[in-house]
C-alpha positions as CSV (number, residue, x, y, z in Angstrom):
1,X,-10.8,20.4,31.2
2,X,-13.4,17.9,30.6
3,X,-13.0,14.8,28.5
4,X,-15.5,16.1,26.2
5,X,-14.0,20.0,25.7
6,X,-11.1,17.2,24.4
7,X,-13.4,15.8,22.3
8,X,-14.4,18.7,20.6
9,X,-11.3,20.2,20.1
10,X,-10.1,16.7,18.5
11,X,-12.9,17.1,16.3
12,X,-12.3,20.3,15.2
13,X,-8.6,20.0,14.3
14,X,-9.2,17.2,12.2
15,X,-11.6,19.0,10.1
16,X,-9.8,22.4,10.1
17,X,-6.3,20.9,9.8
18,X,-5.2,17.2,9.4
19,X,-5.7,16.7,13.6
20,X,-3.4,17.1,16.5
21,X,-1.0,15.1,18.9
22,X,-2.6,15.3,22.2
23,X,-0.7,18.0,24.5
24,X,-1.6,20.6,21.2
25,X,-5.4,19.3,22.1
26,X,-5.0,20.0,25.7
27,X,-3.2,23.4,24.7
28,X,-5.7,24.4,22.5
29,X,-9.0,23.3,25.0
30,X,-7.4,25.3,27.5
31,X,-7.8,28.6,25.3
32,X,-11.4,26.9,24.4
33,X,-13.2,26.0,21.4
34,X,-14.5,29.7,19.9
35,X,-10.5,30.9,20.6
36,X,-9.4,28.0,18.9
37,X,-11.5,28.4,15.7
38,X,-10.8,32.5,15.8
39,X,-7.6,32.1,15.4
40,X,-7.8,28.4,13.5
41,X,-9.5,31.5,10.6
42,X,-6.9,34.3,11.1
43,X,-4.0,32.4,9.6
44,X,-1.8,35.9,9.6
45,X,-1.5,35.3,13.7
46,X,0.3,32.7,12.8
47,X,4.0,31.9,11.2
48,X,4.5,31.2,7.8
49,X,6.3,28.7,6.3
50,X,9.7,29.6,5.8
51,X,10.8,28.0,2.0
52,X,14.6,28.8,2.1
53,X,15.2,27.0,4.7
54,X,12.9,23.9,3.9
55,X,14.8,24.0,0.2
56,X,18.0,24.0,2.0
57,X,17.5,20.1,2.7
58,X,15.1,19.7,-0.1
59,X,17.2,21.9,-3.2
60,X,14.6,19.6,-5.7
61,X,11.4,21.3,-4.9
62,X,13.5,25.0,-5.6
63,X,12.7,24.2,-9.1
64,X,9.1,22.7,-8.9
65,X,9.9,21.2,-12.6
66,X,8.5,17.1,-11.4
67,X,4.6,16.5,-10.5
68,X,6.6,14.2,-7.3
69,X,8.8,16.7,-5.9
70,X,5.7,19.1,-5.7
71,X,3.5,16.9,-4.0
72,X,6.1,15.5,-1.2
73,X,6.8,19.2,-0.6
74,X,2.9,19.7,-0.7
75,X,3.1,16.9,2.2
76,X,5.5,18.4,4.5
77,X,3.8,21.7,4.4
78,X,0.4,20.2,5.6
79,X,2.3,18.3,8.2
80,X,4.1,21.3,10.0
81,X,2.1,24.3,9.0
82,X,1.3,26.5,11.8
83,X,-1.7,27.1,9.6
84,X,-3.3,24.7,9.7
85,X,-6.5,25.5,8.4
86,X,-4.8,27.6,5.8
87,X,-3.5,24.4,4.0
88,X,-6.8,22.7,4.9
89,X,-8.4,25.1,2.1
90,X,-5.9,24.7,-0.2
91,X,-6.7,21.2,-0.1
92,X,-10.5,21.9,-0.5
93,X,-10.6,24.0,-3.4
94,X,-7.9,21.3,-5.0
95,X,-10.5,19.2,-4.8
96,X,-13.1,21.4,-6.2
97,X,-11.7,24.1,-8.3
98,X,-9.1,21.5,-10.3
99,X,-6.8,21.4,-13.0
100,X,-4.0,18.1,-13.0
101,X,-0.3,17.4,-13.7
102,X,-1.3,15.5,-16.7
103,X,-2.5,18.3,-18.6
104,X,-0.2,21.3,-17.6
105,X,2.3,23.4,-19.5
106,X,4.6,23.3,-17.0
107,X,4.2,22.3,-13.1
108,X,5.7,25.3,-11.4
109,X,2.4,26.4,-12.3
110,X,0.1,24.3,-9.6
111,X,2.6,25.5,-7.0
112,X,1.2,29.0,-8.1
113,X,-2.7,27.4,-8.1
114,X,-1.6,26.9,-4.4
115,X,-0.2,29.9,-3.2
116,X,-3.5,31.4,-4.3
117,X,-5.7,29.4,-3.0
118,X,-3.6,29.9,0.4
119,X,-3.6,34.0,-0.1
120,X,-7.7,33.6,-1.1
121,X,-9.0,30.6,-0.5
122,X,-10.2,31.9,2.6
123,X,-11.7,35.2,1.2
124,X,-14.2,36.7,-1.6
125,X,-15.6,33.9,-3.6
126,X,-15.8,36.8,-6.0
127,X,-12.0,37.7,-5.9
128,X,-11.6,34.0,-5.9
129,X,-13.2,32.9,-9.4
130,X,-11.5,36.0,-11.0
131,X,-8.3,35.0,-9.6
132,X,-8.9,31.4,-10.9
133,X,-10.1,33.0,-14.8
134,X,-6.5,34.4,-14.6
135,X,-4.8,31.7,-13.1
136,X,-2.2,30.0,-16.0
137,X,-2.7,26.7,-15.1
138,X,-6.2,26.8,-15.1
139,X,-6.3,28.6,-18.2
140,X,-4.3,26.1,-20.0
141,X,-5.8,23.2,-18.3
142,X,-9.0,23.9,-19.9
143,X,-7.9,25.3,-23.0
144,X,-8.9,29.1,-22.9
145,X,-5.8,29.9,-24.8
146,X,-7.2,27.5,-27.4
147,X,-11.2,29.7,-27.1
148,X,-10.7,32.2,-29.9
149,X,-13.3,35.2,-31.3
150,X,-15.3,33.1,-34.1
151,X,-14.2,29.5,-33.2
152,X,-15.1,29.1,-28.9
153,X,-13.7,26.5,-27.1
154,X,-16.2,25.6,-24.8
155,X,-14.2,24.1,-22.1
156,X,-13.8,26.6,-19.5
157,X,-16.4,28.1,-19.9
158,X,-18.6,24.6,-19.6
159,X,-16.7,24.0,-16.3
160,X,-16.4,27.1,-15.1
161,X,-21.1,26.8,-14.9
162,X,-21.0,23.2,-14.1
163,X,-18.2,22.2,-11.7
164,X,-16.5,25.6,-9.9
165,X,-19.8,27.9,-9.7
166,X,-23.4,27.0,-10.3
167,X,-23.9,23.2,-10.6
168,X,-26.1,21.4,-13.1
169,X,-29.3,22.3,-10.7
170,X,-30.4,22.4,-7.7
171,X,-34.1,21.4,-6.2
172,X,-34.7,19.6,-9.5
173,X,-34.3,22.2,-12.6
174,X,-31.8,23.4,-14.8
175,X,-29.2,26.6,-13.1
176,X,-28.2,27.1,-16.7
177,X,-28.7,26.5,-20.2
178,X,-26.3,25.1,-23.2
179,X,-26.9,28.7,-25.2
180,X,-25.4,30.3,-21.6
181,X,-22.4,27.8,-21.5
182,X,-21.5,29.5,-25.3
183,X,-21.9,33.3,-24.1
184,X,-20.0,32.4,-21.1
185,X,-16.8,31.0,-23.9
186,X,-17.6,34.0,-25.7
187,X,-17.3,36.9,-22.7
188,X,-13.3,35.1,-22.2
189,X,-12.2,34.9,-25.3
190,X,-8.6,36.7,-25.5
191,X,-8.6,35.3,-21.8
192,X,-5.2,33.6,-22.6
193,X,-1.2,33.4,-21.5
194,X,1.7,33.9,-22.8
195,X,4.8,31.8,-23.9
196,X,6.6,30.0,-21.4
197,X,9.9,31.1,-22.0
198,X,12.7,27.9,-22.5
199,X,14.4,27.3,-19.3
200,X,18.0,27.5,-20.5
201,X,20.5,29.6,-19.7
202,X,18.6,31.1,-17.0
203,X,15.9,28.7,-15.8
204,X,11.8,28.3,-17.4
205,X,10.2,31.4,-16.9
206,X,7.0,32.1,-16.0
207,X,4.1,31.7,-18.0
208,X,1.4,34.4,-17.3
209,X,-2.1,35.7,-17.6
210,X,-2.3,37.9,-20.5
211,X,-5.9,39.7,-22.5
212,X,-5.5,39.8,-25.9
213,X,-8.1,42.6,-26.9
214,X,-8.0,41.7,-30.8
215,X,-9.0,38.4,-29.8
216,X,-11.6,39.3,-27.9
217,X,-15.6,38.9,-29.5
218,X,-16.9,42.3,-27.7
219,X,-20.1,41.5,-29.3
220,X,-23.8,41.4,-27.2
221,X,-24.1,38.3,-25.3
222,X,-26.9,37.0,-23.1
223,X,-25.9,35.4,-20.1
224,X,-28.3,34.1,-17.2
225,X,-31.3,36.6,-18.0
226,X,-28.5,39.6,-18.6
227,X,-27.4,41.1,-21.7
228,X,-24.6,43.0,-22.0
229,X,-21.7,43.5,-23.7
230,X,-19.9,41.3,-21.1
231,X,-16.4,40.1,-20.3
232,X,-15.6,37.1,-18.0
233,X,-14.8,39.7,-15.2
234,X,-18.8,40.9,-15.8
235,X,-19.6,36.5,-16.4
236,X,-18.2,36.3,-13.3
237,X,-19.9,39.3,-11.4
238,X,-23.1,37.8,-12.7
239,X,-22.4,34.5,-11.5
240,X,-21.3,35.1,-7.9
241,X,-24.8,36.7,-7.1
242,X,-26.7,33.6,-8.4
243,X,-28.9,31.5,-5.0
244,X,-27.2,28.7,-7.2
245,X,-23.9,30.1,-6.5
246,X,-24.4,30.4,-2.3
247,X,-25.8,27.2,-3.1
248,X,-23.2,25.5,-4.1
249,X,-20.6,26.5,-2.0
250,X,-22.4,25.9,0.8
251,X,-22.6,22.3,-0.1
252,X,-18.9,21.4,-0.6
253,X,-17.9,23.5,2.5
254,X,-20.5,20.6,4.1
255,X,-19.5,18.2,2.3
256,X,-15.6,18.5,2.7
257,X,-16.0,19.7,6.4
258,X,-18.6,18.4,7.7
259,X,-20.3,15.0,7.0
260,X,-20.3,13.5,3.5
261,X,-22.6,14.6,1.1
262,X,-24.0,12.7,-2.4
263,X,-21.2,13.5,-4.9
264,X,-21.3,15.9,-7.2
265,X,-23.5,14.6,-10.7
266,X,-26.1,13.9,-7.9
267,X,-27.1,17.2,-6.4
268,X,-29.2,18.5,-8.8
269,X,-31.6,16.0,-7.6
270,X,-30.5,14.7,-4.8
271,X,-31.5,17.1,-1.6
272,X,-29.1,18.2,0.9
273,X,-27.9,15.9,3.9
274,X,-29.5,19.1,6.3
275,X,-31.0,21.4,4.4
276,X,-31.1,24.3,7.7
277,X,-27.7,23.9,7.5
278,X,-27.2,24.5,4.0
279,X,-29.4,27.2,3.8
280,X,-27.7,29.2,7.6
281,X,-24.8,28.8,5.2
282,X,-26.0,30.0,1.6
283,X,-27.6,33.5,4.3
284,X,-23.8,33.9,5.5
285,X,-23.0,33.7,1.5
286,X,-24.8,36.6,0.6
287,X,-24.9,38.5,4.5
288,X,-20.7,38.7,4.0
289,X,-20.4,39.2,0.5
290,X,-19.4,36.8,-0.9
291,X,-17.3,35.1,2.4
292,X,-15.4,31.9,2.9
293,X,-13.9,33.0,6.3
294,X,-17.7,34.1,7.3
295,X,-19.5,31.1,6.2
296,X,-17.0,29.2,7.5
297,X,-17.1,30.8,11.3
298,X,-20.8,29.5,11.0
299,X,-19.7,25.9,10.1
300,X,-17.3,25.5,12.6
301,X,-19.5,27.2,15.3
302,X,-22.8,25.4,14.6
303,X,-24.6,22.8,16.5
304,X,-24.6,21.0,13.2
305,X,-20.4,20.7,13.2
306,X,-19.9,20.1,16.7
307,X,-22.8,17.2,16.3
308,X,-21.1,15.7,13.3
309,X,-18.4,13.6,15.2
310,X,-16.9,10.7,13.0
311,X,-19.4,11.5,10.0
312,X,-16.4,11.9,7.2
313,X,-14.5,9.3,5.8
314,X,-10.7,10.7,5.6
315,X,-9.4,11.3,2.5
316,X,-6.0,9.9,1.9
317,X,-3.9,13.2,2.2
318,X,-6.4,13.3,5.5
319,X,-5.0,10.0,6.8
320,X,-1.1,9.9,5.8
321,X,-1.2,14.0,7.3
322,X,-3.0,13.3,10.3
323,X,-0.8,9.7,10.9
324,X,2.8,11.7,10.5
325,X,2.0,14.5,12.4
326,X,0.2,11.8,15.4
327,X,3.9,10.4,15.5
328,X,5.9,13.3,15.2
329,X,7.3,12.1,11.8
330,X,9.0,14.6,9.2
331,X,9.0,18.0,11.0
332,X,12.2,18.9,9.0
333,X,12.3,17.1,5.3
334,X,14.8,14.4,5.9
335,X,14.9,11.6,3.3
336,X,11.8,8.9,3.0
337,X,9.5,12.0,2.8
338,X,8.9,11.5,-1.0
339,X,8.1,7.9,-0.3
340,X,5.5,8.5,2.4
341,X,4.1,10.7,-0.1
342,X,3.5,8.0,-2.2
343,X,1.3,6.6,0.2
344,X,-1.2,9.5,-0.3
345,X,-1.1,8.1,-4.2
346,X,-1.8,4.4,-3.3
347,X,-4.7,4.9,-1.5
348,X,-6.6,6.7,-4.2
349,X,-5.3,10.4,-4.1
350,X,-2.8,11.3,-6.5
351,X,-2.0,15.6,-5.3
352,X,-2.3,18.1,-8.1
353,X,-3.1,14.6,-10.6
354,X,-7.0,14.6,-10.4
355,X,-8.4,11.5,-12.7
356,X,-10.5,14.6,-14.2
357,X,-11.5,18.1,-13.8
358,X,-14.8,16.2,-11.4
359,X,-11.3,15.7,-8.9
360,X,-12.3,12.8,-6.8
361,X,-15.2,11.7,-5.7
362,X,-15.3,11.5,-1.9
363,X,-16.8,9.6,0.8
364,X,-17.1,6.0,1.3
365,X,-15.8,5.7,-2.5
366,X,-12.7,6.3,-0.4
367,X,-12.5,2.8,0.2
368,X,-11.9,-0.4,-1.6
369,X,-10.7,-3.7,-1.2
370,X,-7.3,-2.4,-2.4
371,X,-6.9,0.7,-0.7
372,X,-8.6,-0.4,2.9
373,X,-5.4,-2.4,2.8
374,X,-3.2,0.8,1.9
375,X,-4.7,2.9,5.0
376,X,-4.4,0.2,7.5
377,X,-0.8,-1.1,6.7
378,X,0.6,2.3,6.7
379,X,-1.2,3.6,9.7
380,X,-0.5,0.3,11.4
381,X,3.7,0.6,11.0
382,X,3.5,4.1,12.1
383,X,2.0,4.1,15.0
384,X,3.4,0.7,16.3
385,X,6.7,1.8,15.9
386,X,8.0,2.8,19.4
387,X,11.1,4.3,18.0
388,X,8.6,7.1,17.1
389,X,9.0,10.5,19.3
390,X,5.0,11.0,18.9
391,X,4.6,7.2,20.1
392,X,7.2,6.9,23.0
393,X,4.6,10.3,24.1
394,X,2.2,8.6,23.8
395,X,3.3,5.6,25.5
396,X,4.9,7.4,28.8
397,X,1.6,9.5,28.6
398,X,-0.4,6.2,29.5
399,X,2.1,4.6,31.2
400,X,2.2,8.0,33.8
401,X,-1.4,6.6,34.6
402,X,-1.0,3.7,37.2
403,X,1.9,1.2,37.9
404,X,-1.3,-1.6,36.4
405,X,-3.7,-0.8,34.1
406,X,-6.8,-2.2,32.8
407,X,-7.6,-3.4,29.8
408,X,-10.3,-0.8,29.9
409,X,-7.3,1.7,31.1
410,X,-5.4,1.0,27.9
411,X,-7.9,1.1,25.2
412,X,-8.9,4.4,26.7
413,X,-5.5,5.6,26.6
414,X,-4.7,4.8,23.7
415,X,-8.3,6.0,22.2
416,X,-8.0,9.9,23.4
417,X,-4.0,9.7,22.0
418,X,-5.1,9.2,18.7
419,X,-8.0,12.1,19.2
420,X,-11.1,11.0,21.4
421,X,-11.9,7.8,19.5
422,X,-15.2,6.3,19.8
423,X,-15.8,2.3,19.0
424,X,-18.6,0.1,19.0
425,X,-19.8,-2.1,21.5
426,X,-18.2,-5.5,19.6
427,X,-15.1,-3.6,18.1
428,X,-14.5,-2.7,22.3
429,X,-15.3,-6.2,22.9
430,X,-12.5,-7.7,20.6
431,X,-10.2,-5.5,21.8
432,X,-10.8,-5.8,25.4
433,X,-10.2,-9.5,25.0
434,X,-6.7,-8.7,23.0
435,X,-5.3,-7.3,26.0
436,X,-6.3,-9.4,28.3
437,X,-4.6,-12.4,26.4
438,X,-1.2,-10.7,26.5
439,X,-1.1,-10.9,30.6
440,X,-0.2,-8.4,33.2
441,X,-0.5,-4.6,31.5
442,X,2.3,-3.3,33.6
443,X,3.6,0.4,32.8
444,X,7.2,-0.8,34.5
445,X,7.1,-3.8,32.4
446,X,10.1,-4.2,29.7
447,X,6.9,-5.3,27.2
448,X,5.2,-2.4,28.1
449,X,5.8,-0.3,25.1
450,X,5.0,-3.1,22.7
451,X,1.9,-3.9,24.4
452,X,0.5,-0.3,23.8
453,X,2.0,-0.8,20.1
454,X,-0.2,-3.6,19.5
455,X,-3.3,-2.0,20.8
456,X,-2.6,1.5,18.8
457,X,-2.3,-1.1,15.7
458,X,-5.4,-2.6,16.6
459,X,-7.3,0.5,16.5
460,X,-6.1,2.2,13.4
461,X,-6.8,-0.9,12.0
462,X,-10.9,-0.5,12.4
463,X,-13.6,0.8,10.6
464,X,-14.3,3.7,13.4
465,X,-10.5,4.6,12.5
466,X,-11.5,5.6,8.6
467,X,-13.7,8.2,10.2
468,X,-13.0,11.9,11.4
């Protein structure tokens, strides 16, 4: 197989998963790019996580009563799942269809929501919006349980249109009006949740969605130009067939999986980075009857995706999970995973607890002077630990290329094992000078592992390594 094959698979696994060590990249490259895409898009073909076994190591994950325990379990899943795209799509929807621990009746509701993203999030966007409308975490987070016939609360109706489906506008035009927000809110009256029964003596019961017909506004409504006795499902039916919804989903998929876009608030007046790519995704949205897997298949097999290497700044979750996968740590839930998980928060992404209903701003906004230091310190500490099994494997593979290595060979070996990364000429020049200053590079020398580890640390501290 060629270096190009490995590079293309490495790119795919960074975007459709959280990266992979070189031996996995080589195995997937041997299968072929299209076959790998098809496997990733069919998560049910791979074994699921065995949660009952996970609980034997981490009984504190069982109740899901606190934020940190949920974050730790999700991080473990992202590191170890044989269904990487399933976890990546859960992260994608969590960043778009936002709920937050800071306003959550019971933390387990968010774990239930993540399970919905895993099972429904690669299917029909129509079904996903319906599920979200009945999701107890969302109903409570956006106050729909406080919206009543004759006294509507607009929070859910507004965010459903603004942040979860249509977006404020496109091509300089607004996608909906204030009246549409009010009519949507009226249609969702009576959509509420049952009380979450207190935990004692048998443990807290899950809150459930409930429709209360006595509290539903059954009057005639006009929404996005259509008039009828609409309920919440009717509103979703109307939303998903709008061209603006196709644009909204397509731009979010492009921003998350392909290349950093302008931030969501500017989409009304800022055209897409690649309008032809967006149009391809919009066409597939309607052709496939709103199917996300079909859109992802078009995306991953397109030229615009294959040519988008290193066009995205890695999120904190991608940085931490990808690094831990690379070094081979936490393959089972041993003590210390909680401290590793906290690094995602320190880098600016407090999973399950976003700053607002808008979620996180991405791209270059992930990076500031504080979070950059956290990224470099974390990644350098991990790849510089020669006791990690993954680092030992990297040292062995690079050492197996010959007894005496040039500085360029050392650098190329590290770049290949990190996922076929590329360096700017000036960056490479500085690394060559660093490697050459250490004297002869002999794979059979006592100091060779440290030479490899030092080069790995130097590469992950570069600007280039911020990108995926």
